Structures are given as structure tokens and as C-alpha cells.
C-alpha positions as a Markdown table, in Angstrom:
| # | Residue | x | y | z |
|---|---|---|---|---|
| 1 | Unk | 82.1 | 80.0 | 112.7 |
| 2 | Unk | 85.3 | 80.2 | 110.6 |
| 3 | Unk | 86.0 | 83.8 | 111.6 |
| 4 | Unk | 85.4 | 83.0 | 115.4 |
| 5 | Unk | 87.8 | 80.0 | 115.0 |
| 6 | Unk | 90.4 | 82.2 | 113.4 |
| 7 | Unk | 90.0 | 84.8 | 116.2 |
| 8 | Unk | 90.7 | 82.2 | 118.8 |
| 9 | Unk | 94.4 | 82.1 | 117.7 |
| 10 | Unk | 94.8 | 85.5 | 115.8 |
| 11 | Unk | 94.3 | 89.1 | 116.5 |
| 12 | Unk | 90.8 | 89.7 | 115.1 |
| 13 | Unk | 91.8 | 93.2 | 114.1 |
| 14 | Unk | 94.5 | 91.8 | 111.8 |
| 15 | Unk | 92.4 | 89.0 | 110.1 |
| 16 | Unk | 92.4 | 89.4 | 106.4 |
| 17 | Unk | 89.6 | 88.5 | 103.9 |
| 18 | Unk | 92.1 | 86.1 | 102.4 |
| 19 | Unk | 92.5 | 84.3 | 105.8 |
| 20 | Unk | 88.8 | 84.2 | 106.2 |
| 21 | Unk | 88.2 | 82.8 | 102.7 |
| 22 | Unk | 90.8 | 80.2 | 103.2 |
| 23 | Unk | 89.4 | 79.1 | 106.5 |
| 24 | Unk | 85.9 | 78.9 | 104.9 |
| 25 | Unk | 87.3 | 76.9 | 102.0 |
| 26 | Unk | 86.2 | 79.5 | 99.5 |
| 27 | Unk | 87.8 | 82.3 | 97.3 |
| 28 | Unk | 87.9 | 85.9 | 98.4 |
| 29 | Unk | 85.5 | 86.6 | 95.7 |
| 30 | Unk | 83.0 | 84.1 | 97.1 |
| 31 | Unk | 83.2 | 85.9 | 100.5 |
| 32 | Unk | 82.5 | 89.2 | 98.8 |
| 33 | Unk | 79.5 | 87.8 | 97.0 |
| 34 | Unk | 78.0 | 87.2 | 100.4 |
| 35 | Unk | 79.4 | 90.3 | 102.2 |
| 36 | Unk | 79.9 | 93.6 | 100.6 |
| 37 | Unk | 82.8 | 94.5 | 102.8 |
| 38 | Unk | 84.8 | 93.5 | 105.9 |
| 39 | Unk | 82.4 | 95.4 | 108.2 |
| 40 | Unk | 79.6 | 93.3 | 107.0 |
| 41 | Unk | 81.5 | 90.1 | 107.9 |
| 42 | Unk | 82.1 | 91.5 | 111.5 |
| 43 | Unk | 78.5 | 92.5 | 111.7 |
| 44 | Unk | 77.4 | 89.0 | 110.8 |
| 45 | Unk | 79.9 | 87.5 | 113.3 |
| 46 | Unk | 78.6 | 89.7 | 116.1 |
| 47 | Unk | 74.9 | 89.1 | 115.3 |
| 48 | Unk | 75.5 | 85.4 | 115.3 |
| 49 | Unk | 77.3 | 85.9 | 118.7 |
| 50 | Unk | 74.4 | 87.8 | 120.2 |
| 51 | Unk | 71.8 | 85.4 | 118.9 |
| 52 | Unk | 73.7 | 82.3 | 120.1 |
| 53 | Unk | 74.6 | 83.7 | 123.6 |
| 54 | Unk | 71.0 | 85.0 | 124.0 |
| 55 | Unk | 69.7 | 81.5 | 122.9 |
| 56 | Unk | 71.7 | 79.9 | 125.6 |
| 57 | Unk | 70.4 | 82.4 | 128.2 |
| 58 | Unk | 66.8 | 81.8 | 127.1 |
| 59 | Unk | 67.4 | 78.0 | 127.6 |
| 60 | Unk | 68.0 | 78.5 | 131.3 |
| 61 | Unk | 65.3 | 76.4 | 133.1 |
| 62 | Unk | 65.9 | 76.9 | 136.8 |
| 63 | Unk | 62.8 | 77.9 | 138.7 |
| 64 | Unk | 64.5 | 80.2 | 141.2 |
| 65 | Unk | 66.1 | 83.5 | 140.2 |
| 66 | Unk | 69.6 | 82.8 | 141.8 |
| 67 | Unk | 69.7 | 79.4 | 140.3 |
| 68 | Unk | 68.9 | 81.0 | 136.9 |
| 69 | Unk | 71.8 | 83.4 | 137.4 |
| 70 | Unk | 74.1 | 80.5 | 138.3 |
| 71 | Unk | 72.8 | 78.7 | 135.1 |
| 72 | Unk | 73.4 | 81.8 | 133.0 |
| 73 | Unk | 77.0 | 82.0 | 134.3 |
| 74 | Unk | 77.6 | 78.4 | 133.5 |
| 75 | Unk | 76.1 | 78.9 | 130.0 |
| 76 | Unk | 78.3 | 81.9 | 129.4 |
| 77 | Unk | 81.3 | 80.0 | 130.5 |
| 78 | Unk | 80.5 | 77.0 | 128.3 |
| 79 | Unk | 80.0 | 79.4 | 125.4 |
| 80 | Unk | 83.4 | 81.0 | 125.9 |
| 81 | Unk | 85.1 | 77.7 | 126.2 |
| 82 | Unk | 83.4 | 76.6 | 122.9 |
| 83 | Unk | 84.2 | 79.7 | 121.0 |
| 84 | Unk | 87.3 | 81.3 | 122.6 |
| 85 | Unk | 87.6 | 83.7 | 119.6 |
| 86 | Unk | 84.4 | 85.6 | 120.7 |
| 87 | Unk | 85.9 | 87.4 | 123.7 |
| 88 | Unk | 88.9 | 88.6 | 121.6 |
| 89 | Unk | 86.4 | 89.9 | 119.0 |
| 90 | Unk | 84.2 | 91.6 | 121.6 |
| 91 | Unk | 87.0 | 93.3 | 123.5 |
| 92 | Unk | 88.6 | 94.3 | 120.2 |
| 93 | Unk | 85.3 | 96.0 | 119.2 |
| 94 | Unk | 85.0 | 97.8 | 122.4 |
| 95 | Unk | 88.4 | 99.2 | 122.0 |
| 96 | Unk | 87.5 | 100.9 | 118.7 |
| 97 | Unk | 87.6 | 104.7 | 119.0 |
| 98 | Unk | 84.3 | 106.4 | 118.0 |
| 99 | Unk | 81.0 | 104.8 | 117.1 |
| 100 | Unk | 80.8 | 102.0 | 114.6 |
| 101 | Unk | 77.9 | 99.6 | 113.7 |
| 102 | Unk | 79.9 | 96.6 | 115.2 |
| 103 | Unk | 80.6 | 98.4 | 118.5 |
| 104 | Unk | 77.0 | 99.3 | 118.7 |
| 105 | Unk | 76.1 | 95.5 | 118.5 |
| 106 | Unk | 78.5 | 94.7 | 121.2 |
| 107 | Unk | 77.2 | 97.5 | 123.4 |
| 108 | Unk | 73.6 | 96.2 | 122.8 |
| 109 | Unk | 74.7 | 92.7 | 123.8 |
| 110 | Unk | 76.2 | 94.0 | 127.0 |
| 111 | Unk | 73.1 | 96.2 | 127.7 |
| 112 | Unk | 70.8 | 93.2 | 127.2 |
| 113 | Unk | 73.0 | 91.0 | 129.4 |
| 114 | Unk | 73.0 | 93.7 | 132.2 |
| 115 | Unk | 69.2 | 93.9 | 132.0 |
| 116 | Unk | 68.8 | 90.2 | 132.3 |
| 117 | Unk | 71.1 | 90.0 | 135.3 |
| 118 | Unk | 69.4 | 92.9 | 137.0 |
| 119 | Unk | 65.9 | 91.4 | 136.4 |
| 120 | Unk | 67.0 | 88.1 | 138.0 |
| 121 | Unk | 68.6 | 89.9 | 140.9 |
| 122 | Unk | 65.4 | 92.0 | 141.4 |
| 123 | Unk | 63.3 | 88.8 | 141.3 |
| 124 | Unk | 65.7 | 87.2 | 143.8 |
| 125 | Unk | 65.3 | 90.1 | 146.2 |
| 126 | Unk | 61.5 | 90.1 | 145.8 |
| 127 | Unk | 61.5 | 86.4 | 146.5 |
| 128 | Unk | 63.6 | 86.8 | 149.6 |
| 129 | Unk | 66.4 | 84.8 | 148.2 |
| 130 | Unk | 68.9 | 87.7 | 148.8 |
| 131 | Unk | 69.1 | 90.4 | 151.2 |
| 132 | Unk | 66.2 | 92.9 | 151.1 |
| 133 | Unk | 68.6 | 95.8 | 151.0 |
| 134 | Unk | 70.7 | 94.4 | 148.1 |
| 135 | Unk | 71.9 | 97.1 | 145.7 |
| 136 | Unk | 70.7 | 95.6 | 142.5 |
| 137 | Unk | 72.6 | 97.9 | 140.3 |
| 138 | Unk | 75.9 | 97.3 | 142.1 |
| 139 | Unk | 75.3 | 93.5 | 142.3 |
| 140 | Unk | 74.6 | 93.5 | 138.5 |
| 141 | Unk | 78.0 | 95.2 | 137.9 |
| 142 | Unk | 79.7 | 92.7 | 140.2 |
| 143 | Unk | 78.2 | 89.8 | 138.3 |
| 144 | Unk | 79.4 | 91.2 | 135.0 |
| 145 | Unk | 82.8 | 92.0 | 136.4 |
| 146 | Unk | 83.1 | 88.4 | 137.6 |
| 147 | Unk | 82.4 | 87.1 | 134.1 |
| 148 | Unk | 84.6 | 89.6 | 132.4 |
| 149 | Unk | 87.4 | 89.1 | 134.9 |
| 150 | Unk | 87.3 | 85.3 | 134.4 |
| 151 | Unk | 87.4 | 85.8 | 130.6 |
| 152 | Unk | 90.4 | 88.2 | 130.8 |
| 153 | Unk | 92.3 | 86.0 | 133.1 |
| 154 | Unk | 91.7 | 83.1 | 130.7 |
| 155 | Unk | 92.8 | 85.2 | 127.7 |
| 156 | Unk | 95.9 | 86.3 | 129.6 |
| 157 | Unk | 97.1 | 82.7 | 130.0 |
| 158 | Unk | 95.5 | 81.4 | 126.9 |
| 159 | Unk | 93.8 | 78.6 | 128.9 |
| 160 | Unk | 89.9 | 78.5 | 129.4 |
| 161 | Unk | 89.9 | 75.1 | 131.0 |
| 162 | Unk | 89.8 | 76.3 | 134.7 |
| 163 | Unk | 86.7 | 78.5 | 134.1 |
| 164 | Unk | 83.9 | 76.1 | 135.0 |
| 165 | Unk | 85.4 | 75.3 | 138.4 |
| 166 | Unk | 86.3 | 78.9 | 139.0 |
| 167 | Unk | 82.9 | 80.1 | 138.0 |
| 168 | Unk | 81.3 | 77.8 | 140.7 |
| 169 | Unk | 83.6 | 79.1 | 143.3 |
| 170 | Unk | 83.1 | 82.7 | 142.3 |
| 171 | Unk | 79.3 | 82.3 | 142.3 |
| 172 | Unk | 79.6 | 81.0 | 145.9 |
| 173 | Unk | 81.3 | 84.2 | 146.9 |
| 174 | Unk | 78.8 | 86.2 | 144.8 |
| 175 | Unk | 75.9 | 84.6 | 146.8 |
| 176 | Unk | 77.6 | 85.4 | 150.0 |
| 177 | Unk | 78.0 | 89.1 | 149.0 |
| 178 | Unk | 74.2 | 89.0 | 148.5 |
| 179 | Unk | 73.5 | 88.0 | 152.0 |
| 180 | Unk | 72.9 | 84.3 | 151.2 |
| 181 | Unk | 74.4 | 81.8 | 153.6 |
| 182 | Unk | 75.7 | 78.5 | 152.4 |
């Protein structure tokens, strides 16, 4: 949690183990007793991020697929508001050139999220909640772009407070794009 908090107000790529140790209230040596190197720290942070976000998605209780998607969006927004350092970390990892273990974790998180969204959209189509001719792949990309766009906008102005209301408005537009009438 200390690393995520630091990343909320600092460039994650420039964080030092000294800063991390200080935020944790331990010495650098203590950090390295738990983590062999800085990559291991980032790996642990990203594994925690994946577990926490997936736990929130798993906790979605709505019965209908579209309602589950809306709850997933709200859960994601709540997560970003609670941990604004996470998007900075994720976007930073995705910008790394080449393949790294941490980039692979982020890619795995995104792949899993994409599959969840596609599964819910397919279920919504099968249940007649959305248009029968809905392009599930394109709708999945649109949903993810909606989330990522909100996060990027919030990062650009360093203010996440408008995200819940904006997410509700965007989800209404998303529903309309799927042939759902209000």
C-alpha cells in the first residue's frame, strides 16, 4: 500500500527504494530482506492490484448481465479513487519497451478484464438485454476505452472526484450504443 500511495503523487518510474522504505517506516535493508530487488517490489504491487481488483469484480452481485457490467464499472471507479497511484503504475508498466515480468502481469490483468466484460456482454445478448446483432468484441473495446478514458482524464487534471457521476452518465450512453432504450 505504501508504494501505491507514493505513486499517487510521484512518478512511479522514479521512486527509489529509500522513498519506499521511508513510507513503510522501515530501513532500506528491511525492504530488501523481503524483496530481493526493485522488480520484486513492483511485482508484489501489481499482484496485489490484480487480486484486489478481481476481488471487487467477483463481489458484483447483480443478477442481470448489464447490471453486473454497471457494477463492475462502479467497482473499478471506486478502486481508482481509493488508489489513484495504481493507474500511474499500470500505465507506466505498459510503456516499458520490451517484455518484463511486471508488464506481463498488467497485460494479464487487462486480458482477464477484457474476458469478463466480453462474457457479460455475450450473456446480455443471449438474454435479450442488448441488441441481438451487437458486436461483442467491439462493445468490449468500447467499455474498456470508456474506463481508460475516464482514468486518463482524471490523471490529466489530477482530480478523480468526478468519476462516479461521469461513469453513470457514460454507462447510459454505453447502454444506448448496445440498443438499450432508457
